[in-house]
C-alpha positions as CSV (number, residue, x, y, z in Angstrom):
1,X,-0.1,0.1,0.0
2,X,0.9,3.7,-0.5
3,X,-0.5,5.6,2.5
4,X,-1.8,4.9,6.0
5,X,-5.5,4.0,6.6
6,X,-7.1,2.7,9.6
7,X,-5.8,-0.9,10.6
8,X,-3.7,-1.0,7.5
9,X,-0.7,1.1,8.5
10,X,2.6,1.7,6.3
11,X,5.7,2.9,8.1
12,X,7.8,5.1,5.4
13,X,11.2,4.0,6.6
14,X,13.4,2.2,9.1
15,X,15.2,4.1,11.8
16,X,15.2,4.2,15.5
17,X,12.4,3.2,17.9
18,X,9.8,5.9,18.1
19,X,7.7,5.0,21.3
20,X,8.9,5.1,25.1
21,X,9.3,1.6,26.4
22,X,10.7,-0.2,29.5
23,X,14.0,-1.7,29.0
24,X,14.2,-5.0,26.8
25,X,15.7,-8.1,28.3
26,X,17.6,-10.2,25.7
27,X,18.3,-13.8,26.1
28,X,21.8,-12.9,27.4
29,X,20.3,-11.1,30.3
30,X,17.5,-13.5,31.4
31,X,15.0,-12.8,28.4
32,X,13.1,-14.9,26.2
33,X,15.3,-16.6,23.3
34,X,14.3,-15.5,19.9
35,X,14.6,-17.6,16.5
36,X,14.1,-17.5,12.9
37,X,11.5,-19.9,11.0
38,X,12.1,-20.0,7.4
39,X,9.8,-21.3,4.5
40,X,10.2,-20.9,1.0
41,X,8.5,-17.4,1.1
42,X,8.9,-16.2,4.6
43,X,11.3,-15.6,7.5
44,X,9.6,-15.3,10.7
45,X,11.7,-13.7,13.4
46,X,10.1,-14.1,17.1
47,X,10.4,-14.8,20.7
48,X,7.6,-17.3,20.5
49,X,7.8,-21.0,21.6
50,X,9.0,-23.1,18.9
51,X,5.9,-25.0,18.1
52,X,4.0,-21.6,18.2
53,X,6.3,-20.0,15.8
54,X,6.3,-22.7,13.3
55,X,2.5,-22.8,13.5
56,X,2.3,-19.0,12.8
57,X,4.6,-19.8,10.0
58,X,2.3,-22.5,8.5
59,X,-0.4,-20.1,8.9
60,X,1.3,-17.1,7.2
61,X,2.3,-19.4,4.4
62,X,-1.2,-20.3,4.0
63,X,-2.6,-16.9,3.9
64,X,0.1,-15.9,1.3
65,X,-0.5,-18.9,-1.0
66,X,-4.4,-18.0,-0.9
67,X,-3.4,-14.4,-1.6
68,X,-0.9,-15.8,-4.8
69,X,-3.6,-18.0,-6.1
70,X,-6.6,-15.5,-6.1
71,X,-5.1,-12.3,-7.7
72,X,-4.5,-13.2,-11.3
73,X,-5.5,-15.9,-13.9
74,X,-1.9,-17.5,-13.4
75,X,-0.5,-17.9,-9.9
76,X,2.9,-15.7,-9.3
77,X,5.2,-16.4,-6.7
78,X,7.7,-13.6,-5.7
79,X,11.4,-14.9,-5.8
80,X,12.5,-13.3,-2.4
81,X,11.3,-14.0,1.4
82,X,9.1,-11.5,3.3
83,X,10.5,-11.0,6.8
84,X,7.8,-10.9,9.5
85,X,8.5,-9.7,13.2
86,X,6.4,-11.3,15.3
87,X,6.2,-10.2,19.0
88,X,4.8,-12.9,21.6
89,X,3.5,-10.2,23.7
90,X,1.0,-7.8,22.5
91,X,2.1,-5.4,24.8
92,X,5.6,-5.6,23.5
93,X,4.3,-5.2,19.9
94,X,2.3,-2.2,21.1
95,X,5.5,-0.6,22.3
96,X,6.7,-0.2,18.8
97,X,3.5,0.0,16.7
98,X,1.8,2.9,15.7
99,X,-1.4,3.7,17.7
100,X,-4.7,1.9,17.1
101,X,-2.7,-0.7,14.6
102,X,-3.4,-4.3,14.3
103,X,-0.4,-4.8,12.5
104,X,2.1,-2.6,10.2
105,X,4.1,-2.5,7.4
106,X,7.9,-1.2,8.1
107,X,9.1,0.0,4.8
108,X,12.8,0.4,4.0
109,X,14.6,1.2,0.6
110,X,14.1,-2.2,-0.5
111,X,13.7,-4.6,2.7
112,X,10.2,-4.2,3.7
113,X,9.1,-5.9,7.0
114,X,5.7,-6.8,8.3
115,X,5.5,-6.4,12.3
116,X,2.6,-8.3,14.0
117,X,1.9,-9.5,17.6
118,X,2.5,-13.3,17.8
119,X,-1.1,-14.0,18.2
120,X,-3.1,-13.2,15.2
121,X,-6.8,-12.2,15.1
122,X,-8.9,-11.3,12.0
123,X,-7.6,-7.8,11.7
124,X,-4.0,-9.1,11.5
125,X,-4.8,-11.7,9.0
126,X,-6.5,-8.8,7.0
127,X,-3.5,-6.7,7.0
128,X,-1.3,-9.6,5.9
129,X,-3.6,-10.4,3.1
130,X,-3.8,-6.8,1.8
131,X,0.2,-6.3,1.9
132,X,0.8,-9.7,0.5
133,X,-1.5,-8.8,-2.5
134,X,0.8,-5.6,-3.0
135,X,4.0,-7.6,-2.6
136,X,2.6,-9.9,-5.1
137,X,1.3,-7.7,-7.7
138,X,4.5,-5.6,-7.4
139,X,6.2,-8.7,-9.4
140,X,3.5,-8.8,-12.2
141,X,2.0,-5.5,-13.1
142,X,4.8,-3.3,-14.6
143,X,2.4,-0.1,-14.3
144,X,-0.5,-0.3,-11.7
145,X,-3.1,2.8,-11.3
146,X,-3.5,3.6,-7.5
147,X,-7.2,2.4,-7.7
148,X,-6.3,-0.8,-9.3
149,X,-3.6,-1.7,-6.8
150,X,-5.6,-1.0,-3.8
151,X,-8.7,-2.5,-5.4
152,X,-6.7,-5.8,-5.8
153,X,-5.5,-5.6,-2.2
154,X,-8.9,-4.9,-0.7
155,X,-10.3,-7.9,-2.9
156,X,-7.7,-10.0,-1.4
157,X,-8.2,-9.2,2.3
158,X,-11.0,-11.8,2.8
159,X,-8.5,-14.7,2.0
160,X,-7.2,-13.4,5.4
161,X,-10.4,-12.6,7.3
162,X,-12.1,-15.7,6.8
163,X,-11.0,-18.8,8.6
164,X,-7.8,-19.8,7.2
165,X,-7.1,-23.1,5.4
166,X,-9.8,-24.8,3.3
167,X,-12.4,-22.2,4.0
168,X,-10.4,-19.1,2.7
169,X,-12.3,-17.3,0.1
170,X,-12.5,-14.3,-2.0
171,X,-15.6,-12.6,-3.0
172,X,-17.7,-11.4,0.1
173,X,-17.6,-8.0,1.2
174,X,-14.3,-7.8,3.4
175,X,-15.0,-6.7,7.0
176,X,-14.7,-2.9,7.2
177,X,-15.7,-2.3,3.3
178,X,-18.9,-1.0,2.5
179,X,-20.4,-1.2,-1.2
180,X,-21.8,2.2,-1.2
181,X,-23.9,4.0,-3.8
182,X,-23.6,7.5,-4.9
183,X,-23.4,10.2,-3.4
184,X,-21.6,8.5,-0.6
185,X,-19.2,6.7,-3.1
186,X,-16.4,8.3,-4.7
187,X,-17.3,8.9,-8.3
188,X,-15.5,6.8,-11.0
189,X,-13.9,9.7,-12.6
190,X,-12.4,10.7,-9.3
191,X,-11.5,7.3,-8.4
192,X,-9.7,6.7,-11.6
193,X,-7.8,10.1,-11.0
194,X,-6.6,9.0,-7.4
195,X,-3.0,10.1,-6.7
196,X,-1.0,11.2,-3.8
197,X,-3.0,14.3,-3.3
198,X,-5.7,12.6,-1.3
199,X,-5.6,13.7,2.3
200,X,-5.3,10.9,4.5
201,X,-8.5,11.4,6.3
202,X,-10.5,11.0,3.2
203,X,-8.7,7.7,1.9
204,X,-11.3,5.0,3.7
205,X,-14.0,5.7,0.8
206,X,-11.2,5.5,-1.9
207,X,-10.4,2.2,-0.5
208,X,-14.2,1.1,-0.5
209,X,-14.8,2.5,-4.3
210,X,-11.5,1.0,-5.4
211,X,-12.9,-2.5,-3.8
212,X,-16.3,-2.2,-5.4
213,X,-15.0,-1.4,-8.9
214,X,-12.3,-4.4,-8.9
215,X,-15.2,-6.7,-7.7
216,X,-17.6,-5.5,-10.5
217,X,-15.0,-5.9,-12.9
218,X,-14.1,-9.6,-11.9
219,X,-17.4,-10.4,-11.6
220,X,-19.0,-9.1,-15.0
221,X,-16.2,-8.4,-17.1
222,X,-13.6,-11.0,-16.5
223,X,-12.3,-11.3,-19.9
224,X,-11.9,-7.5,-20.3
225,X,-10.2,-7.3,-16.8
226,X,-7.9,-10.0,-18.2
227,X,-7.0,-7.7,-21.1
228,X,-6.5,-4.6,-18.9
229,X,-4.1,-6.7,-16.6
230,X,-2.2,-7.7,-19.6
231,X,-1.6,-4.3,-21.0
232,X,-0.3,-3.5,-17.5
233,X,1.9,-6.4,-17.4
234,X,3.1,-5.0,-20.9
235,X,3.9,-1.5,-19.3
236,X,1.1,0.5,-21.3
237,X,-0.1,3.8,-19.7
238,X,-2.8,3.1,-17.4
239,X,-5.3,5.3,-18.7
240,X,-4.6,4.0,-22.1
241,X,-4.9,0.4,-20.9
242,X,-8.3,1.2,-19.4
243,X,-9.7,2.9,-22.3
244,X,-8.5,-0.1,-24.6
245,X,-10.1,-2.9,-22.3
246,X,-13.2,-0.7,-21.4
247,X,-13.8,1.7,-24.3
248,X,-17.6,2.1,-23.1
249,X,-16.2,3.9,-20.1
250,X,-13.7,5.9,-21.7
251,X,-13.2,9.5,-20.5
252,X,-13.2,10.5,-24.1
253,X,-16.8,9.1,-24.6
254,X,-19.4,11.4,-23.3
255,X,-21.4,10.2,-20.4
256,X,-18.9,6.8,-20.2
257,X,-17.9,7.4,-16.6
258,X,-21.1,8.6,-15.7
259,X,-22.6,5.2,-17.2
260,X,-19.9,3.2,-15.1
261,X,-21.2,5.0,-11.7
262,X,-24.9,3.9,-12.7
263,X,-23.7,0.3,-13.2
264,X,-21.7,0.3,-9.9
265,X,-24.5,1.7,-8.1
266,X,-26.7,-1.1,-9.3
267,X,-23.9,-3.8,-8.5
268,X,-23.6,-1.9,-4.7
269,X,-27.5,-2.4,-4.3
270,X,-28.2,-5.9,-6.1
271,X,-24.6,-7.4,-6.8
272,X,-23.7,-10.9,-6.1
273,X,-21.0,-11.3,-3.3
274,X,-20.6,-14.7,-3.2
275,X,-17.7,-16.5,-1.6
276,X,-15.4,-18.3,-4.0
277,X,-12.9,-21.1,-2.1
278,X,-9.3,-20.5,-2.4
279,X,-6.7,-23.4,-1.8
280,X,-4.0,-22.8,0.4
281,X,-1.7,-25.1,-1.0
282,X,0.4,-27.9,0.7
283,X,2.1,-27.5,4.1
284,X,5.3,-25.7,4.0
285,X,8.9,-27.1,4.7
286,X,10.4,-25.2,7.8
287,X,13.8,-24.6,9.1
288,X,14.3,-22.8,12.6
289,X,17.5,-21.2,13.5
290,X,18.5,-19.4,16.8
291,X,19.0,-15.8,16.7
292,X,21.9,-14.2,18.8
293,X,20.9,-11.5,21.5
294,X,22.9,-8.8,19.5
295,X,21.1,-9.4,16.3
296,X,17.7,-9.2,18.3
297,X,18.7,-5.8,19.5
298,X,19.8,-4.8,15.9
299,X,16.3,-5.8,14.6
300,X,14.5,-3.6,17.6
301,X,16.7,-0.6,16.8
302,X,15.8,-0.6,13.1
303,X,12.0,-0.9,13.7
304,X,10.2,2.5,13.0
305,X,6.8,2.6,14.5
306,X,5.8,5.8,13.2
307,X,4.7,9.0,14.9
308,X,6.5,11.4,17.2
309,X,9.0,10.7,19.5
310,X,8.1,10.5,23.2
311,X,10.2,11.8,26.3
312,X,13.0,9.5,27.2
313,X,13.1,7.5,23.9
314,X,16.8,8.7,23.2
315,X,18.0,7.5,26.6
316,X,16.2,4.1,26.1
317,X,17.6,3.6,22.6
318,X,21.0,4.6,23.7
319,X,20.9,2.2,26.8
320,X,19.7,-0.7,24.4
321,X,22.4,0.2,21.8
322,X,25.2,0.0,24.4
323,X,23.9,-3.2,25.7
324,X,23.9,-4.5,22.6
325,X,27.5,-3.5,21.7
326,X,28.5,-5.0,24.9
327,X,27.2,-8.2,23.6
328,X,28.9,-8.0,20.0
329,X,31.0,-5.0,19.8
330,X,31.6,-5.6,16.0
331,X,28.2,-6.0,15.0
332,X,27.6,-4.0,11.5
333,X,24.0,-2.5,12.2
334,X,24.8,-1.6,15.8
335,X,28.2,0.1,14.6
336,X,26.4,2.0,11.6
337,X,23.8,3.1,14.3
338,X,26.3,4.1,16.6
339,X,28.1,6.2,14.0
340,X,24.7,7.8,12.8
341,X,23.8,9.0,16.5
342,X,27.2,10.1,17.6
343,X,28.2,11.7,14.3
344,X,31.5,9.6,14.3
345,X,33.7,9.0,11.4
346,X,32.1,5.7,10.2
347,X,35.1,4.2,8.3
348,X,37.2,2.9,11.5
349,X,33.8,1.4,12.4
350,X,33.0,-0.3,9.3
351,X,36.5,-1.5,9.1
352,X,36.0,-3.0,12.7
353,X,32.7,-4.6,11.4
354,X,34.3,-6.2,8.6
355,X,37.1,-7.8,10.5
356,X,34.5,-8.9,13.1
357,X,32.0,-10.3,10.6
358,X,33.7,-10.8,7.3
359,X,30.8,-13.2,6.2
360,X,27.9,-10.6,6.7
361,X,27.1,-8.6,3.6
362,X,26.0,-5.7,5.8
363,X,29.4,-5.1,6.8
364,X,30.8,-4.9,3.4
365,X,27.7,-2.5,2.4
366,X,28.7,-0.4,5.4
367,X,32.4,-0.2,4.6
368,X,31.4,0.7,0.9
369,X,29.1,3.5,2.1
370,X,31.7,4.7,4.5
371,X,34.8,5.0,2.1
372,X,35.7,8.2,0.5
373,X,34.4,8.7,-2.9
374,X,37.7,8.9,-4.3
375,X,38.6,5.3,-3.5
376,X,36.6,3.8,-6.2
377,X,38.4,0.6,-6.3
378,X,38.1,-0.1,-2.8
379,X,34.5,0.7,-2.9
380,X,33.8,-1.8,-5.6
381,X,35.6,-4.4,-3.9
382,X,33.5,-4.0,-0.9
383,X,30.4,-3.8,-3.0
384,X,31.4,-6.9,-5.0
385,X,31.9,-8.9,-1.7
386,X,28.3,-7.6,-0.6
387,X,27.0,-8.8,-3.7
388,X,28.8,-12.1,-3.5
389,X,27.5,-12.9,0.1
390,X,24.0,-11.8,-0.6
391,X,23.2,-12.1,-4.4
392,X,19.5,-11.8,-4.0
393,X,19.8,-8.5,-2.0
394,X,18.4,-5.8,-4.5
395,X,20.0,-2.7,-2.6
396,X,23.6,-4.4,-2.8
397,X,22.9,-5.3,-6.4
398,X,21.9,-1.6,-7.2
399,X,24.7,-0.1,-5.0
400,X,27.2,-1.9,-7.3
401,X,25.4,-0.7,-10.5
402,X,25.3,2.8,-9.7
403,X,28.9,2.8,-8.6
404,X,30.0,0.9,-12.1
405,X,27.4,3.5,-13.8
406,X,29.1,6.6,-12.1
407,X,32.6,4.9,-13.5
408,X,31.1,5.1,-16.9
409,X,30.8,1.4,-17.1
410,X,27.1,1.0,-17.7
411,X,27.3,-2.1,-19.9
412,X,28.7,-3.9,-16.7
413,X,26.1,-2.3,-14.6
414,X,23.2,-3.4,-16.6
415,X,23.1,-7.0,-15.4
416,X,23.1,-6.1,-11.9
417,X,20.5,-3.3,-12.1
418,X,18.2,-5.7,-14.2
419,X,18.5,-8.3,-11.6
420,X,18.0,-5.8,-8.8
421,X,14.6,-4.9,-10.4
422,X,13.6,-8.4,-10.6
423,X,14.1,-9.0,-6.9
424,X,12.9,-5.6,-5.6
425,X,10.4,-4.1,-8.1
426,X,8.6,-2.1,-5.0
427,X,11.5,0.0,-4.5
428,X,12.0,3.5,-6.0
429,X,15.6,3.3,-5.3
430,X,16.3,0.1,-7.3
431,X,14.0,1.4,-10.1
432,X,15.7,4.7,-10.3
433,X,19.2,3.3,-10.6
434,X,17.8,0.9,-13.4
435,X,16.4,3.7,-15.1
436,X,19.6,5.6,-14.9
437,X,21.6,2.7,-16.3
438,X,19.5,1.9,-19.0
439,X,19.2,5.7,-20.1
440,X,23.0,5.7,-20.1
441,X,23.1,2.9,-22.4
442,X,20.6,4.7,-24.9
443,X,17.6,2.6,-24.3
444,X,15.1,5.6,-23.9
445,X,11.7,3.6,-23.6
446,X,12.9,1.5,-20.8
447,X,14.7,4.4,-19.1
448,X,11.5,6.3,-19.2
449,X,9.2,3.6,-18.0
450,X,11.5,2.8,-15.1
451,X,11.6,6.4,-14.1
452,X,7.7,6.2,-14.1
453,X,7.6,3.1,-12.1
454,X,9.8,4.6,-9.6
455,X,7.4,7.3,-9.0
456,X,4.4,4.7,-9.1
457,X,5.7,2.7,-6.0
458,X,7.0,5.9,-4.1
459,X,4.8,6.1,-0.9
460,X,2.5,8.9,-0.4
461,X,4.2,9.9,2.9
462,X,7.7,9.4,1.6
463,X,10.4,12.3,1.9
464,X,9.3,15.2,-0.3
465,X,12.8,15.8,-1.1
466,X,13.1,12.2,-2.5
467,X,9.9,12.6,-4.6
468,X,11.3,15.8,-6.0
469,X,14.3,14.0,-7.0
470,X,12.6,11.3,-8.9
471,X,10.4,13.7,-10.6
472,X,13.5,15.5,-11.7
473,X,15.0,12.4,-12.9
474,X,11.8,11.6,-15.0
475,X,11.7,15.0,-16.4
476,X,15.3,14.4,-17.6
477,X,14.5,11.2,-19.2
478,X,11.3,12.7,-20.9
479,X,13.6,15.3,-22.2
480,X,16.1,13.0,-23.4
481,X,13.3,10.6,-25.3
482,X,11.9,13.8,-26.7
483,X,15.1,14.7,-28.4
484,X,16.0,11.2,-29.5
485,X,12.8,10.0,-30.8
486,X,11.6,6.4,-30.6
């Protein structure tokens, strides 16, 4: 999702903890042990008992499989695992979470994490299904208008809110959604133009309208909807794709969108919202590994819960950082955080991290980021080592591609940048670097497409300066394509 709505909250970055909390006790100081449960599509990081952690991973896999099977004509499985942080105690979860959230999405540059309490109810499952729909569709649709992205994700919510397992369904009205008629419902003309300018307090009506439109198209125009999806897969402009698939509702057709409004009113009043069963797939194969206490501290320090800081937060964070460093004084995430908080020269700390954790790609990325720009050979060596250790990390791949691009080696950068996009198509950073690489190689259409996609996936509450930078890059691609032609 691209903005925050009740119970479906998006955190726009990873940074320090944002709410005051009592001191945390890790396993080294008598607290509960933490473990990671790996399936083919998730890694669940949790302090649940092992049996409960395994059961949670199986449930998450079932919801995710149901979503993947329900969205498109052909099932799609993203090539990367999604990280889920599950707190055994709801109170512990609430110390990190935005107020009133059932679960939330902590969005990094290309490493999103879903954060939940360990015991899931209907609202947690709803969030998971919604966010997994966004995750799956980001690997399928090269262009996605806002109304269709959120309509698909809302459509998938019933996969989570019905009893998981063989009783999972799509089709009914999701809990909290309303099949409104006009004037309460957002008109089609306004819905199809949905962009980042809609205030957060007005988003709920847009979600309801988007869900109703997707439900109607799926039920009454499945072949045209499939054609629309195919055009988005092929990177057509969303407005052109809609006009081609649904010419009767074209903005250029007098009364076309008003006709659609009338049909949606009739569907809201008399439509069929029958349940369609979704198969969850076979039970997953699971692997469980313990997590060292310092790594648990690092995860906690990276979670950003949104909202304003509370009094005492900085002291609490600093105490936890000091404790974590006493347990592992060379941990790369902890040393990077220390450098940031104290304004230290990061290079000695990065060198220390590499010495202490030579097999951790985060240490080599820290070193590459800390080296002076003129030390290009050393930076390249560090980034190549990071990619070697984490060949499926889109940020590491993009960072190396960007360095090669800056050195005039865009041909070498291309396979790295392309692979990064394949792994992280939801990342503005990854798409922007790919756009620069292919643009430098003279592939104007691909550069323009990637630059547009970078803005498509940029979150509504993202940094305005970063959005402005992406818009400037897009303008540059447009100008270049205008000069050179097709």
